[in-house]
py3Dmol code that shows the C-alpha trace and the ligand (Angstrom):
import py3Dmol

protein = """\
ATOM      1  CA  MET A   1      67.362  -6.303 104.245  1.00  0.00           C
ATOM      2  CA  ARG A   2      69.388  -9.241 102.932  1.00  0.00           C
ATOM      3  CA  LEU A   3      70.230  -9.459  99.275  1.00  0.00           C
ATOM      4  CA  GLY A   4      67.598 -11.585  97.567  1.00  0.00           C
ATOM      5  CA  GLU A   5      65.119 -11.292 100.436  1.00  0.00           C
ATOM      6  CA  ARG A   6      62.606  -9.608  98.183  1.00  0.00           C
ATOM      7  CA  GLU A   7      63.018 -11.979  95.275  1.00  0.00           C
ATOM      8  CA  SER A   8      59.781 -13.418  93.914  1.00  0.00           C
ATOM      9  CA  ARG A   9      60.218 -17.059  92.923  1.00  0.00           C
ATOM     10  CA  THR A  10      56.596 -18.224  92.794  1.00  0.00           C
ATOM     11  CA  ALA A  11      53.191 -16.857  91.868  1.00  0.00           C
ATOM     12  CA  GLY A  12      52.458 -16.642  95.593  1.00  0.00           C
ATOM     13  CA  ASP A  13      55.554 -14.497  96.121  1.00  0.00           C
ATOM     14  CA  VAL A  14      54.335 -12.129  93.392  1.00  0.00           C
ATOM     15  CA  VAL A  15      50.948 -11.745  95.078  1.00  0.00           C
ATOM     16  CA  ARG A  16      52.566 -11.093  98.456  1.00  0.00           C
ATOM     17  CA  HIS A  17      55.317  -8.734  97.329  1.00  0.00           C
ATOM     18  CA  ALA A  18      53.027  -6.760  95.022  1.00  0.00           C
ATOM     19  CA  GLY A  19      50.495  -6.341  97.812  1.00  0.00           C
ATOM     20  CA  GLU A  20      53.184  -5.142 100.224  1.00  0.00           C
ATOM     21  CA  ALA A  21      54.562  -2.466  97.855  1.00  0.00           C
ATOM     22  CA  ALA A  22      53.249   0.759  99.354  1.00  0.00           C
ATOM     23  CA  SER A  23      54.798   3.086  96.784  1.00  0.00           C
ATOM     24  CA  LEU A  24      55.742   2.998  93.130  1.00  0.00           C
ATOM     25  CA  GLY A  25      59.416   3.038  94.103  1.00  0.00           C
ATOM     26  CA  LEU A  26      59.007  -0.075  96.251  1.00  0.00           C
ATOM     27  CA  LEU A  27      56.906  -1.718  93.560  1.00  0.00           C
ATOM     28  CA  ASP A  28      59.506  -1.007  90.861  1.00  0.00           C
ATOM     29  CA  SER A  29      62.253  -2.504  93.047  1.00  0.00           C
ATOM     30  CA  ALA A  30      60.194  -5.602  93.798  1.00  0.00           C
ATOM     31  CA  ILE A  31      59.337  -6.122  90.128  1.00  0.00           C
ATOM     32  CA  ALA A  32      63.012  -6.046  89.169  1.00  0.00           C
ATOM     33  CA  GLU A  33      63.618  -8.947  91.580  1.00  0.00           C
ATOM     34  CA  CYS A  34      61.027 -11.269  90.062  1.00  0.00           C
ATOM     35  CA  PHE A  35      61.946 -14.745  88.808  1.00  0.00           C
ATOM     36  CA  ALA A  36      58.515 -16.374  89.021  1.00  0.00           C
ATOM     37  CA  CYS A  37      58.142 -17.503  85.381  1.00  0.00           C
ATOM     38  CA  SER A  38      60.931 -19.933  84.543  1.00  0.00           C
ATOM     39  CA  ARG A  39      60.402 -19.809  80.765  1.00  0.00           C
ATOM     40  CA  LEU A  40      60.511 -16.010  80.661  1.00  0.00           C
ATOM     41  CA  VAL A  41      63.460 -15.763  83.031  1.00  0.00           C
ATOM     42  CA  GLU A  42      65.425 -18.121  80.794  1.00  0.00           C
ATOM     43  CA  TRP A  43      64.417 -16.201  77.661  1.00  0.00           C
ATOM     44  CA  ARG A  44      65.171 -12.714  78.994  1.00  0.00           C
ATOM     45  CA  GLU A  45      68.569 -13.873  80.244  1.00  0.00           C
ATOM     46  CA  ASP A  46      69.404 -15.744  77.025  1.00  0.00           C
ATOM     47  CA  VAL A  47      68.580 -12.691  74.938  1.00  0.00           C
ATOM     48  CA  ALA A  48      70.689 -10.538  77.253  1.00  0.00           C
ATOM     49  CA  ARG A  49      73.617 -12.920  76.927  1.00  0.00           C
ATOM     50  CA  VAL A  50      73.511 -13.594  73.177  1.00  0.00           C
ATOM     51  CA  LYS A  51      72.485 -10.022  72.193  1.00  0.00           C
ATOM     52  CA  ARG A  52      71.767  -8.644  68.755  1.00  0.00           C
ATOM     53  CA  ALA A  53      74.886  -7.885  66.713  1.00  0.00           C
ATOM     54  CA  ALA A  54      74.150  -4.154  66.624  1.00  0.00           C
ATOM     55  CA  PHE A  55      74.151  -4.042  70.450  1.00  0.00           C
ATOM     56  CA  ARG A  56      77.023  -6.442  71.095  1.00  0.00           C
ATOM     57  CA  ASP A  57      78.990  -3.875  73.124  1.00  0.00           C
ATOM     58  CA  GLN A  58      76.050  -3.049  75.406  1.00  0.00           C
ATOM     59  CA  VAL A  59      75.072  -4.571  78.745  1.00  0.00           C
ATOM     60  CA  TYR A  60      71.452  -5.687  78.514  1.00  0.00           C
ATOM     61  CA  TRP A  61      69.115  -5.120  81.434  1.00  0.00           C
ATOM     62  CA  GLY A  62      67.732  -8.673  81.118  1.00  0.00           C
ATOM     63  CA  ARG A  63      65.237  -8.248  83.969  1.00  0.00           C
ATOM     64  CA  PRO A  64      61.537  -7.426  84.408  1.00  0.00           C
ATOM     65  CA  ILE A  65      60.584  -3.888  83.461  1.00  0.00           C
ATOM     66  CA  PRO A  66      58.829  -1.477  85.840  1.00  0.00           C
ATOM     67  CA  GLY A  67      56.324   1.157  84.731  1.00  0.00           C
ATOM     68  CA  PHE A  68      57.542   4.485  83.416  1.00  0.00           C
ATOM     69  CA  GLY A  69      56.092   7.949  83.852  1.00  0.00           C
ATOM     70  CA  ASN A  70      54.211  10.059  86.347  1.00  0.00           C
ATOM     71  CA  ALA A  71      53.038   8.807  89.729  1.00  0.00           C
ATOM     72  CA  ASP A  72      50.015  11.105  89.446  1.00  0.00           C
ATOM     73  CA  ALA A  73      49.180  10.260  85.854  1.00  0.00           C
ATOM     74  CA  GLU A  74      45.704  10.831  84.473  1.00  0.00           C
ATOM     75  CA  ILE A  75      46.456   8.714  81.395  1.00  0.00           C
ATOM     76  CA  GLY A  76      47.734   5.136  81.569  1.00  0.00           C
ATOM     77  CA  ILE A  77      49.111   3.347  78.537  1.00  0.00           C
ATOM     78  CA  LEU A  78      48.872  -0.420  78.859  1.00  0.00           C
ATOM     79  CA  GLY A  79      51.162  -2.460  76.635  1.00  0.00           C
ATOM     80  CA  LEU A  80      51.741  -6.166  76.175  1.00  0.00           C
ATOM     81  CA  ALA A  81      55.311  -6.874  77.344  1.00  0.00           C
ATOM     82  CA  PRO A  82      58.829  -5.488  76.851  1.00  0.00           C
ATOM     83  CA  ALA A  83      60.616  -6.116  73.564  1.00  0.00           C
ATOM     84  CA  ALA A  84      63.584  -8.493  73.644  1.00  0.00           C
ATOM     85  CA  HIS A  85      66.085  -5.953  72.290  1.00  0.00           C
ATOM     86  CA  GLY A  86      64.154  -2.848  73.358  1.00  0.00           C
ATOM     87  CA  GLY A  87      63.027  -2.701  76.979  1.00  0.00           C
ATOM     88  CA  ASN A  88      64.834  -5.908  77.858  1.00  0.00           C
ATOM     89  CA  ARG A  89      68.042  -4.232  76.679  1.00  0.00           C
ATOM     90  CA  THR A  90      67.594  -0.684  77.950  1.00  0.00           C
ATOM     91  CA  GLY A  91      65.526  -1.297  81.096  1.00  0.00           C
ATOM     92  CA  ARG A  92      62.709   1.053  80.091  1.00  0.00           C
ATOM     93  CA  LEU A  93      59.533   0.248  78.194  1.00  0.00           C
ATOM     94  CA  PHE A  94      59.430   1.041  74.487  1.00  0.00           C
ATOM     95  CA  THR A  95      62.953   2.396  74.716  1.00  0.00           C
ATOM     96  CA  GLY A  96      65.489   1.674  72.015  1.00  0.00           C
ATOM     97  CA  ASP A  97      63.163   0.086  69.466  1.00  0.00           C
ATOM     98  CA  ARG A  98      60.996   1.079  66.516  1.00  0.00           C
ATOM     99  CA  SER A  99      57.741   0.714  68.437  1.00  0.00           C
ATOM    100  CA  GLY A 100      58.969   3.266  70.937  1.00  0.00           C
ATOM    101  CA  ASP A 101      60.027   5.645  68.177  1.00  0.00           C
ATOM    102  CA  VAL A 102      56.428   5.698  66.965  1.00  0.00           C
ATOM    103  CA  LEU A 103      54.835   5.843  70.427  1.00  0.00           C
ATOM    104  CA  PHE A 104      56.998   8.585  71.903  1.00  0.00           C
ATOM    105  CA  ALA A 105      56.789  10.690  68.735  1.00  0.00           C
ATOM    106  CA  ALA A 106      53.007  10.571  69.142  1.00  0.00           C
ATOM    107  CA  LEU A 107      53.193  11.394  72.863  1.00  0.00           C
ATOM    108  CA  HIS A 108      55.493  14.303  72.081  1.00  0.00           C
ATOM    109  CA  ARG A 109      53.076  15.645  69.452  1.00  0.00           C
ATOM    110  CA  ALA A 110      50.283  15.317  72.022  1.00  0.00           C
ATOM    111  CA  GLY A 111      52.265  17.258  74.636  1.00  0.00           C
ATOM    112  CA  LEU A 112      52.494  14.171  76.841  1.00  0.00           C
ATOM    113  CA  ALA A 113      56.286  13.799  76.501  1.00  0.00           C
ATOM    114  CA  ASN A 114      59.055  16.393  76.533  1.00  0.00           C
ATOM    115  CA  GLN A 115      60.784  14.822  73.526  1.00  0.00           C
ATOM    116  CA  ALA A 116      60.303  12.159  70.886  1.00  0.00           C
ATOM    117  CA  LEU A 117      63.726  10.590  71.441  1.00  0.00           C
ATOM    118  CA  SER A 118      63.759   7.395  73.489  1.00  0.00           C
ATOM    119  CA  VAL A 119      67.004   5.461  73.296  1.00  0.00           C
ATOM    120  CA  SER A 120      68.308   4.886  76.834  1.00  0.00           C
ATOM    121  CA  LEU A 121      67.589   5.501  80.514  1.00  0.00           C
ATOM    122  CA  ASP A 122      69.618   8.712  80.469  1.00  0.00           C
ATOM    123  CA  ASP A 123      68.215  10.250  77.272  1.00  0.00           C
ATOM    124  CA  GLY A 124      66.259  12.937  79.169  1.00  0.00           C
ATOM    125  CA  LEU A 125      62.810  11.649  78.251  1.00  0.00           C
ATOM    126  CA  GLU A 126      60.055  12.709  80.648  1.00  0.00           C
ATOM    127  CA  LEU A 127      56.355  12.044  80.399  1.00  0.00           C
ATOM    128  CA  ARG A 128      53.581  14.430  81.381  1.00  0.00           C
ATOM    129  CA  ASN A 129      50.281  13.280  82.902  1.00  0.00           C
ATOM    130  CA  THR A 130      51.078   9.799  81.632  1.00  0.00           C
ATOM    131  CA  ARG A 131      52.355   6.462  82.880  1.00  0.00           C
ATOM    132  CA  ILE A 132      53.180   3.435  80.731  1.00  0.00           C
ATOM    133  CA  PHE A 133      53.018  -0.114  82.056  1.00  0.00           C
ATOM    134  CA  PRO A 134      52.908  -3.587  80.510  1.00  0.00           C
ATOM    135  CA  ALA A 135      50.542  -6.447  81.260  1.00  0.00           C
ATOM    136  CA  VAL A 136      53.565  -8.771  81.455  1.00  0.00           C
ATOM    137  CA  ARG A 137      56.890  -7.486  82.739  1.00  0.00           C
ATOM    138  CA  CYS A 138      59.362  -9.801  81.001  1.00  0.00           C
ATOM    139  CA  ALA A 139      60.091 -10.080  77.302  1.00  0.00           C
ATOM    140  CA  PRO A 140      58.380 -13.240  75.996  1.00  0.00           C
ATOM    141  CA  PRO A 141      59.450 -15.388  73.024  1.00  0.00           C
ATOM    142  CA  ASP A 142      57.561 -14.264  69.885  1.00  0.00           C
ATOM    143  CA  ASN A 143      55.889 -11.576  72.012  1.00  0.00           C
ATOM    144  CA  LYS A 144      53.497 -14.245  73.272  1.00  0.00           C
ATOM    145  CA  PRO A 145      53.211 -14.826  77.012  1.00  0.00           C
ATOM    146  CA  THR A 146      51.237 -17.905  78.031  1.00  0.00           C
ATOM    147  CA  PRO A 147      47.961 -17.446  79.941  1.00  0.00           C
ATOM    148  CA  GLU A 148      49.727 -18.754  83.061  1.00  0.00           C
ATOM    149  CA  GLU A 149      52.527 -16.171  82.701  1.00  0.00           C
ATOM    150  CA  ARG A 150      49.964 -13.413  82.163  1.00  0.00           C
ATOM    151  CA  ASP A 151      48.104 -14.406  85.297  1.00  0.00           C
ATOM    152  CA  THR A 152      51.270 -14.833  87.381  1.00  0.00           C
ATOM    153  CA  CYS A 153      52.422 -11.325  86.426  1.00  0.00           C
ATOM    154  CA  ALA A 154      49.043  -9.617  86.847  1.00  0.00           C
ATOM    155  CA  PRO A 155      49.480  -8.657  90.547  1.00  0.00           C
ATOM    156  CA  TRP A 156      52.322  -6.285  89.602  1.00  0.00           C
ATOM    157  CA  PHE A 157      50.004  -4.508  87.162  1.00  0.00           C
ATOM    158  CA  HIS A 158      47.127  -4.484  89.621  1.00  0.00           C
ATOM    159  CA  GLN A 159      49.221  -2.938  92.371  1.00  0.00           C
ATOM    160  CA  GLU A 160      50.525  -0.277  89.991  1.00  0.00           C
ATOM    161  CA  LEU A 161      46.912   0.573  89.175  1.00  0.00           C
ATOM    162  CA  ARG A 162      46.032   0.787  92.885  1.00  0.00           C
ATOM    163  CA  LEU A 163      48.903   3.199  93.472  1.00  0.00           C
ATOM    164  CA  ILE A 164      47.935   5.565  90.650  1.00  0.00           C
ATOM    165  CA  ARG A 165      44.199   5.081  91.032  1.00  0.00           C
ATOM    166  CA  PRO A 166      43.578   8.478  92.685  1.00  0.00           C
ATOM    167  CA  THR A 167      44.440  10.351  89.498  1.00  0.00           C
ATOM    168  CA  LEU A 168      43.984   7.796  86.719  1.00  0.00           C
ATOM    169  CA  ARG A 169      41.125   8.703  84.362  1.00  0.00           C
ATOM    170  CA  VAL A 170      41.856   6.902  81.096  1.00  0.00           C
ATOM    171  CA  VAL A 171      43.619   3.703  80.078  1.00  0.00           C
ATOM    172  CA  VAL A 172      44.774   3.331  76.482  1.00  0.00           C
ATOM    173  CA  ALA A 173      45.107  -0.386  75.696  1.00  0.00           C
ATOM    174  CA  LEU A 174      47.704  -1.017  73.007  1.00  0.00           C
ATOM    175  CA  GLY A 175      46.416  -4.116  71.234  1.00  0.00           C
ATOM    176  CA  ALA A 176      44.065  -6.959  72.034  1.00  0.00           C
ATOM    177  CA  PHE A 177      46.287  -8.578  74.680  1.00  0.00           C
ATOM    178  CA  ALA A 178      46.353  -5.398  76.765  1.00  0.00           C
ATOM    179  CA  TRP A 179      42.616  -4.956  76.203  1.00  0.00           C
ATOM    180  CA  GLY A 180      42.044  -8.447  77.561  1.00  0.00           C
ATOM    181  CA  ALA A 181      44.274  -7.784  80.577  1.00  0.00           C
ATOM    182  CA  TRP A 182      42.148  -4.794  81.559  1.00  0.00           C
ATOM    183  CA  TRP A 183      38.989  -6.704  82.538  1.00  0.00           C
ATOM    184  CA  PRO A 184      40.418  -8.743  85.438  1.00  0.00           C
ATOM    185  CA  ALA A 185      42.266  -5.613  86.592  1.00  0.00           C
ATOM    186  CA  MET A 186      39.019  -3.673  86.630  1.00  0.00           C
ATOM    187  CA  SER A 187      37.408  -6.356  88.713  1.00  0.00           C
ATOM    188  CA  VAL A 188      40.321  -6.842  91.155  1.00  0.00           C
ATOM    189  CA  VAL A 189      41.321  -3.197  91.608  1.00  0.00           C
ATOM    190  CA  TYR A 190      38.019  -1.339  91.215  1.00  0.00           C
ATOM    191  CA  GLY A 191      35.589  -4.046  92.312  1.00  0.00           C
ATOM    192  CA  VAL A 192      33.553  -3.533  89.141  1.00  0.00           C
ATOM    193  CA  LYS A 193      32.466  -6.589  87.173  1.00  0.00           C
ATOM    194  CA  PRO A 194      33.251  -6.483  83.451  1.00  0.00           C
ATOM    195  CA  PRO A 195      30.281  -6.301  81.069  1.00  0.00           C
ATOM    196  CA  VAL A 196      28.976  -9.572  79.627  1.00  0.00           C
ATOM    197  CA  PRO A 197      29.784 -10.121  76.852  1.00  0.00           C
ATOM    198  CA  ARG A 198      33.024  -8.216  77.129  1.00  0.00           C
ATOM    199  CA  PRO A 199      33.413  -5.405  74.605  1.00  0.00           C
ATOM    200  CA  LYS A 200      35.579  -6.458  71.675  1.00  0.00           C
ATOM    201  CA  PHE A 201      38.907  -4.809  71.062  1.00  0.00           C
ATOM    202  CA  GLY A 202      39.144  -2.411  68.154  1.00  0.00           C
ATOM    203  CA  HIS A 203      41.084   0.701  67.300  1.00  0.00           C
ATOM    204  CA  GLY A 204      39.200   3.696  68.664  1.00  0.00           C
ATOM    205  CA  VAL A 205      36.716   1.609  70.656  1.00  0.00           C
ATOM    206  CA  GLN A 206      35.845   3.344  73.925  1.00  0.00           C
ATOM    207  CA  VAL A 207      34.304   1.783  77.005  1.00  0.00           C
ATOM    208  CA  SER A 208      33.100   4.176  79.686  1.00  0.00           C
ATOM    209  CA  LEU A 209      31.645   2.661  82.837  1.00  0.00           C
ATOM    210  CA  PRO A 210      30.847   4.225  86.203  1.00  0.00           C
ATOM    211  CA  ASP A 211      33.636   4.271  88.823  1.00  0.00           C
ATOM    212  CA  VAL A 212      36.441   3.053  86.548  1.00  0.00           C
ATOM    213  CA  PRO A 213      38.786   4.823  84.126  1.00  0.00           C
ATOM    214  CA  HIS A 214      37.659   5.118  80.519  1.00  0.00           C
ATOM    215  CA  LEU A 215      39.138   2.432  78.313  1.00  0.00           C
ATOM    216  CA  LEU A 216      40.334   3.309  74.821  1.00  0.00           C
ATOM    217  CA  GLY A 217      41.493   0.712  72.300  1.00  0.00           C
ATOM    218  CA  CYS A 218      44.471   1.473  70.073  1.00  0.00           C
ATOM    219  CA  PHE A 219      46.271  -0.786  67.611  1.00  0.00           C
ATOM    220  CA  HIS A 220      49.651  -1.754  69.020  1.00  0.00           C
ATOM    221  CA  VAL A 221      52.585   0.380  67.866  1.00  0.00           C
ATOM    222  CA  SER A 222      54.383  -2.733  66.575  1.00  0.00           C
ATOM    223  CA  GLN A 223      56.188  -2.666  63.261  1.00  0.00           C
ATOM    224  CA  GLN A 224      53.602  -5.059  61.792  1.00  0.00           C
ATOM    225  CA  ASN A 225      51.043  -2.295  62.259  1.00  0.00           C
ATOM    226  CA  THR A 226      53.084   0.842  61.638  1.00  0.00           C
ATOM    227  CA  PHE A 227      55.097  -0.428  58.633  1.00  0.00           C
ATOM    228  CA  THR A 228      51.964  -1.668  56.900  1.00  0.00           C
ATOM    229  CA  GLY A 229      49.969   1.511  57.483  1.00  0.00           C
ATOM    230  CA  ARG A 230      47.397  -0.278  59.632  1.00  0.00           C
ATOM    231  CA  LEU A 231      48.307   2.236  62.328  1.00  0.00           C
ATOM    232  CA  THR A 232      49.240   5.730  61.147  1.00  0.00           C
ATOM    233  CA  PRO A 233      50.514   8.758  63.072  1.00  0.00           C
ATOM    234  CA  ALA A 234      47.145  10.443  62.485  1.00  0.00           C
ATOM    235  CA  MET A 235      45.329   7.494  64.083  1.00  0.00           C
ATOM    236  CA  LEU A 236      47.596   7.699  67.126  1.00  0.00           C
ATOM    237  CA  ASP A 237      47.060  11.452  67.338  1.00  0.00           C
ATOM    238  CA  ASP A 238      43.319  10.874  67.361  1.00  0.00           C
ATOM    239  CA  VAL A 239      43.571   8.365  70.227  1.00  0.00           C
ATOM    240  CA  PHE A 240      45.752  10.605  72.392  1.00  0.00           C
ATOM    241  CA  ASP A 241      43.589  13.658  71.676  1.00  0.00           C
ATOM    242  CA  ARG A 242      40.604  11.662  72.895  1.00  0.00           C
ATOM    243  CA  ALA A 243      42.510  10.367  75.911  1.00  0.00           C
ATOM    244  CA  LYS A 244      43.436  13.920  76.890  1.00  0.00           C
ATOM    245  CA  ALA A 245      39.845  15.095  76.507  1.00  0.00           C
ATOM    246  CA  LEU A 246      38.540  12.184  78.611  1.00  0.00           C
ATOM    247  CA  ALA A 247      41.177  12.924  81.245  1.00  0.00           C
ATOM    248  CA  GLY A 248      40.195  16.582  81.388  1.00  0.00           C
ATOM    249  CA  LEU A 249      43.535  17.682  79.968  1.00  0.00           C
ATOM    250  CA  ALA A 250      42.335  19.221  76.708  1.00  0.00           C
TER     251      ALA A 250
END
"""
ligand_1 = """\
8
SF4
S 56.648 -12.100 83.692
Fe 56.110 -11.040 85.585
S 55.707 -12.665 87.088
Fe 56.827 -13.582 85.378
S 59.020 -13.470 85.970
Fe 58.563 -11.635 84.775
S 57.990 -10.085 86.293
Fe 57.862 -12.071 87.297
"""
view = py3Dmol.view(width=600, height=400)
view.addModel(protein, "pdb")
view.setStyle({"model": 0}, {"cartoon": {"style": "trace"}})
view.addModel(ligand_1, "xyz")
view.setStyle({"model": 1}, {"stick": {}})
view.zoomTo()
view.show()
């Protein structure tokens, strides 16, 4: 295969390349070669070039971020998008930032991760029964992808869901953006129409429908929520305890 042959430059390329990815390994490789959203490509590369002072000596990943975790996961954790100096720097979701510190500490307490530490690709972190994926694969300015960027990126998410569908029992949506991204995925991947009106996002809200994974709402592990006490470790523990029970793991 020629270098660049698998690059995705348009929304149509994303649809085609996502649909052709027959394994998570192929999907991860294809995602890393995506350049379909010009604004996000420029932003991720600018951030990787300018860097934050504390990381000046590091080489940023500066690319889209694949999912992380088990191929036969029962629990999926759906986030918004990688952080500019977290995932966009380290190449792994929630790795090397404060949000990840909170999330992986909770997963470790729940027995869904072998350690709380998450700082780099080679830190030894392994998940159990769990896979984490974002609705949008590139770090967006102000953590706000546009609706067009969300829709352009969705086929990557949908294909990841198809590939882990045989075991997936529960999806934990971190925040309202992820919650909103679930409904089209449910329709496209599972062929199940979302309820009308759509259930509103809230922390601890659960939606259980026939033939699709349970959906659990959880406030995002962002610093705005964790520093202000809107989201506490106990609240996260409650969500992951429920996710494990729904997945038949508790
Ligand atoms: S956000 Fe998604 S579709 Fe857009 S460039 Fe990144 S990986 Fe590609």
